[in-house]
LUMSEKOL-752124 format. One line per 3 residues: their letters; for each residue z, y, x of N, C-alpha, C. Coordinates in steps of 0.2 Angstrom, whole numbers, padded with zeros to 4 digits. Each point is the difference from the previous one (the first is absolute). Last residue first. Example, Ala and Ser with C-alpha at 12.3 -4.5 7.8 and 13.67 -1.06 7.14 Angstrom:
<nodes>
SA = 0035 -0011 0064 0001 0006 0004 0003 0005 -0004; 0000 -0028 0002 0000 0006 -0004 0000 0006 0004
</nodes>
This chain:
<nodes>
RGG = 0001 0091 -0106 -0005 -0002 -0006 0002 0004 -0006; 0010 0011 0021 -0002 -0007 0000 -0005 -0001 -0006; 0014 0019 0009 -0007 0000 0000 -0003 -0006 0000
GQN = 0023 0005 -0003 -0002 0000 0007 -0007 0000 0001; 0013 -0002 -0021 0000 0007 0002 -0003 0000 0007; -0004 -0018 -0021 0003 0001 0006 -0001 0007 0003
PAP = 0001 -0004 -0027 -0005 -0002 0006 0004 0002 0006; 0014 -0007 -0022 -0003 0006 0003 -0005 -0002 0006; 0004 -0018 -0020 0004 0004 0006 -0004 0005 0002
LTC = -0004 -0008 -0025 -0002 -0002 0007 0005 0004 0005; 0002 -0007 -0026 0001 0006 0004 -0001 -0003 0007; -0005 -0009 -0026 0000 -0002 0007 0000 0007 0004
TSP = 0004 -0012 -0027 -0001 0006 0004 0000 -0002 0008; -0003 -0010 -0028 0001 -0001 0007 -0001 0006 0004; 0007 0001 -0027 -0006 -0001 0005 0003 -0001 0007
SAI = 0014 -0008 -0021 -0001 0006 0004 -0006 -0001 0004; 0007 -0017 -0016 0003 0006 -0002 -0001 0006 0003; -0007 -0022 0007 -0003 0002 -0006 0002 0007 -0002
TPN = 0001 -0005 0026 0003 -0003 -0006 -0004 0003 -0006; -0002 -0003 0029 -0002 0003 -0007 0004 -0004 -0005; 0008 0006 0025 -0003 -0006 -0004 -0001 0003 -0007
NCA = 0000 0017 0021 0004 -0003 -0005 -0003 -0006 -0003; -0004 0010 0026 -0003 -0001 -0007 0005 -0003 -0005; 0004 0004 0024 0000 0006 -0004 -0003 -0001 -0007
DVA = -0001 -0017 0016 0007 0001 -0002 0001 0006 -0004; -0021 -0004 0010 0001 -0005 -0005 0007 0001 -0003; -0005 0013 0018 -0004 0002 -0005 0001 -0005 -0006
DLT = 0010 -0005 0020 0003 0006 -0003 -0003 0002 -0006; -0011 -0016 0013 0006 -0003 -0004 0004 0006 -0003; -0018 0006 0014 -0002 -0004 -0006 0006 -0003 -0005
RKL = 0004 0011 0021 -0002 0005 -0005 -0003 -0004 -0006; 0007 -0014 0017 0006 0004 -0002 -0002 0005 -0005; -0017 -0011 0012 0003 -0005 -0005 0006 0004 -0004
DVH = -0011 0012 0018 -0004 -0001 -0006 0003 -0005 -0006; 0011 0003 0021 0000 0006 -0003 -0004 0000 -0007; 0000 -0019 0014 0006 0001 -0002 0001 0006 -0005
SVD = -0020 -0004 0013 0001 -0004 -0006 0006 0001 -0003; -0003 0011 0020 -0004 0003 -0005 0001 -0004 -0007; 0011 -0009 0019 0003 0006 -0002 -0004 0003 -0006
DAA = -0009 -0019 0010 0006 -0002 -0004 0003 0007 -0002; -0018 0002 0014 -0002 -0002 -0006 0006 -0002 -0005; 0005 0006 0022 -0002 0006 -0003 -0003 -0002 -0007
HAR = 0006 -0018 0014 0006 0004 -0002 -0002 0006 -0004; -0017 -0012 0010 0003 -0004 -0006 0006 0004 -0002; -0011 0009 0019 -0004 0001 -0007 0003 -0004 -0005
RRM = 0010 -0003 0021 0001 0007 -0002 -0003 0002 -0007; -0004 -0021 0011 0007 0000 -0003 0001 0007 -0003; -0020 -0003 0011 0000 -0004 -0006 0007 0000 -0003
ENL = -0002 0009 0021 -0003 0004 -0005 -0001 -0003 -0007; 0009 -0012 0018 0004 0005 -0001 -0003 0005 -0006; -0014 -0017 0009 0006 -0003 -0004 0005 0005 -0002
GTR = -0017 0007 0015 -0003 -0002 -0007 0005 -0003 -0005; 0006 0004 0023 -0001 0007 -0004 -0003 -0002 -0007; 0003 -0018 0014 0006 0003 -0002 0000 0006 -0004
YGL = -0019 -0010 0010 0002 -0004 -0006 0007 0003 -0003; -0009 0009 0020 -0004 0002 -0006 0002 -0003 -0006; 0011 -0007 0020 0002 0007 -0002 -0004 0003 -0006
LGA = -0007 -0020 0010 0006 -0001 -0004 0003 0006 -0002; -0019 0001 0013 -0002 -0003 -0007 0007 -0001 -0004; 0002 0007 0023 -0003 0006 -0005 -0001 -0003 -0007
SMD = 0005 -0016 0016 0006 0005 -0001 -0002 0005 -0004; -0017 -0014 0007 0004 -0003 -0005 0007 0004 -0001; -0015 0008 0016 -0003 0000 -0006 0004 -0003 -0006
NLS = 0008 -0001 0022 0000 0007 -0002 -0003 0001 -0007; -0003 -0021 0011 0007 0001 -0002 0002 0007 -0003; -0022 -0004 0009 0001 -0004 -0006 0007 0001 -0002
EVV = -0005 0010 0020 -0003 0003 -0005 0001 -0003 -0007; 0007 -0011 0020 0004 0006 -0002 -0003 0004 -0005; -0012 -0019 0007 0006 -0002 -0003 0005 0006 -0002
KTR = -0020 0004 0012 -0002 -0001 -0007 0007 -0003 -0003; 0001 0005 0023 -0001 0006 -0004 -0001 -0001 -0007; 0002 -0019 0014 0006 0003 -0001 -0001 0007 -0004
AKA = -0019 -0011 0006 0003 -0004 -0005 0007 0003 -0001; -0012 0009 0018 -0003 0002 -0007 0003 -0004 -0006; 0007 -0006 0022 0002 0007 -0002 -0003 0003 -0006
ADG = -0006 -0021 0008 0007 -0001 -0002 0002 0007 -0002; -0021 -0002 0010 0000 -0002 -0007 0007 -0001 -0003; -0002 0006 0022 -0003 0006 -0004 0000 -0002 -0007
ACG = 0006 -0016 0016 0006 0005 -0001 -0003 0005 -0004; -0015 -0016 0005 0005 -0003 -0005 0005 0005 -0001; -0016 0005 0016 -0003 0000 -0007 0005 -0002 -0005
LSA = 0006 -0002 0023 0000 0007 -0002 -0003 0001 -0007; 0000 -0021 0010 0007 0002 -0003 0000 0007 -0002; -0019 -0011 0011 0000 0000 -0007 0007 0002 -0003
PAD = -0003 -0002 0024 -0004 0006 -0003 0000 0000 -0008; 0021 -0013 0012 -0008 -0001 0000 -0003 0007 -0003; 0024 -0005 0003 -0004 0004 0005 -0007 0000 0000
GFV = 0020 -0005 -0021 -0002 -0002 0007 -0004 0005 0004; 0011 0002 -0022 -0007 -0003 -0001 -0002 -0003 0007; 0020 0014 -0003 0001 -0007 -0003 -0006 -0004 -0001
RHH = 0000 0023 0010 0001 -0006 0004 0002 -0006 -0003; -0002 0021 -0011 -0007 -0003 0001 0001 -0006 0005; 0018 0008 -0019 -0002 0002 0007 -0006 -0004 0002
VDG = 0008 0007 -0024 -0001 -0006 0003 -0003 0002 0007; 0017 0013 -0019 -0006 0000 0004 -0001 -0007 0004; 0014 0007 -0024 0001 -0001 0007 -0007 0000 0003
VDV = 0010 0004 -0023 -0005 -0005 0001 0000 -0002 0008; 0018 0010 -0017 -0002 0001 0007 -0005 -0005 0001; 0008 0012 -0024 -0001 -0006 0004 -0003 0001 0007
NSL = 0006 0015 -0020 0004 0000 0007 -0001 -0006 0004; -0010 0005 -0022 -0002 0005 0005 0003 0000 0006; 0006 -0016 -0016 -0007 -0001 0002 -0002 0005 0005
AAS = 0021 0002 -0011 0000 -0005 0005 -0007 -0002 0003; 0002 0017 -0017 0003 0002 0006 0000 -0006 0005; -0007 -0005 -0021 -0005 0004 0003 0003 0003 0007
TED = 0014 -0014 -0013 -0006 -0003 0002 -0005 0004 0004; 0019 0010 -0012 0002 -0004 0006 -0006 -0003 0004; -0004 0011 -0021 0001 0005 0006 0002 -0004 0006
LWA = -0004 -0012 -0019 -0006 0003 0002 0001 0004 0006; 0019 -0009 -0011 -0004 -0005 0004 -0006 0003 0003; 0011 0014 -0015 0004 -0001 0006 -0003 -0005 0005
LTN = -0009 0002 -0022 -0001 0006 0004 0003 0000 0007; 0004 -0017 -0016 -0006 -0001 0003 -0002 0006 0004; 0020 0000 -0011 0000 -0005 0005 -0006 0000 0003
AIL = 0001 0014 -0018 0004 0003 0005 0000 -0005 0006; -0010 -0008 -0020 -0004 0006 0003 0004 0002 0006; 0011 -0015 -0013 -0005 -0003 0003 -0004 0005 0004
DDS = 0017 0008 -0013 0003 -0004 0006 -0006 -0003 0004; -0005 0010 -0021 0001 0005 0005 0003 -0003 0006; -0016 -0015 -0014 0007 0003 -0001 0001 0005 0005
FGL = -0023 -0012 -0012 0003 0003 0006 0007 0003 -0002; -0018 -0010 -0015 0004 -0005 0004 0003 0003 0006; -0011 0012 -0018 -0005 -0003 0005 0003 -0005 0004
SQL = 0013 0011 -0016 -0005 -0003 -0004 -0006 -0003 0005; 0018 0013 0009 0002 -0007 -0002 -0005 -0004 -0004; -0004 0023 0006 0000 -0005 0006 0002 -0007 -0002
AGV = 0001 0017 -0016 -0007 -0001 0002 0000 -0005 0006; 0018 0008 -0018 0000 -0005 0005 -0007 -0002 0002; 0012 0013 -0019 -0007 -0002 0000 -0001 -0006 0006
DLL = 0022 0010 -0015 -0002 -0002 0007 -0007 -0003 0000; 0013 0008 -0020 -0005 0004 0003 -0002 -0001 0007; 0018 -0012 -0012 -0006 0000 -0004 -0006 0004 0003
M = 0019 -0012 0014 -0001 0006 -0003 -0006 0000 -0004
</nodes>
């Protein structure tokens, strides 16, 4: 179509690519937030007094791993939100551009070709009634 602006396509994104990426981000984020890291029982380090320190360090490491997985999950959801917003704005830009181009083409079509015998006339289309431009 002549008036198809295709802002997403001009950036190298197809609607299918974005939909598949959004689905992948959802799935991956959910998978990360549902990982069962598991606990390390303090007995695995033995009965030596130093084993208590090792068990404490293992618990701290586990907490950090859980926090990191949650941060990655939240980051993927943030990226998903941004990508979805980009898609929404690109479609909105396409819609506005389509209306503007249509208005311009209608104005051009309303003009008569000039001839030597008669003066050229141009009747512009009526302004938009919806409070637009």
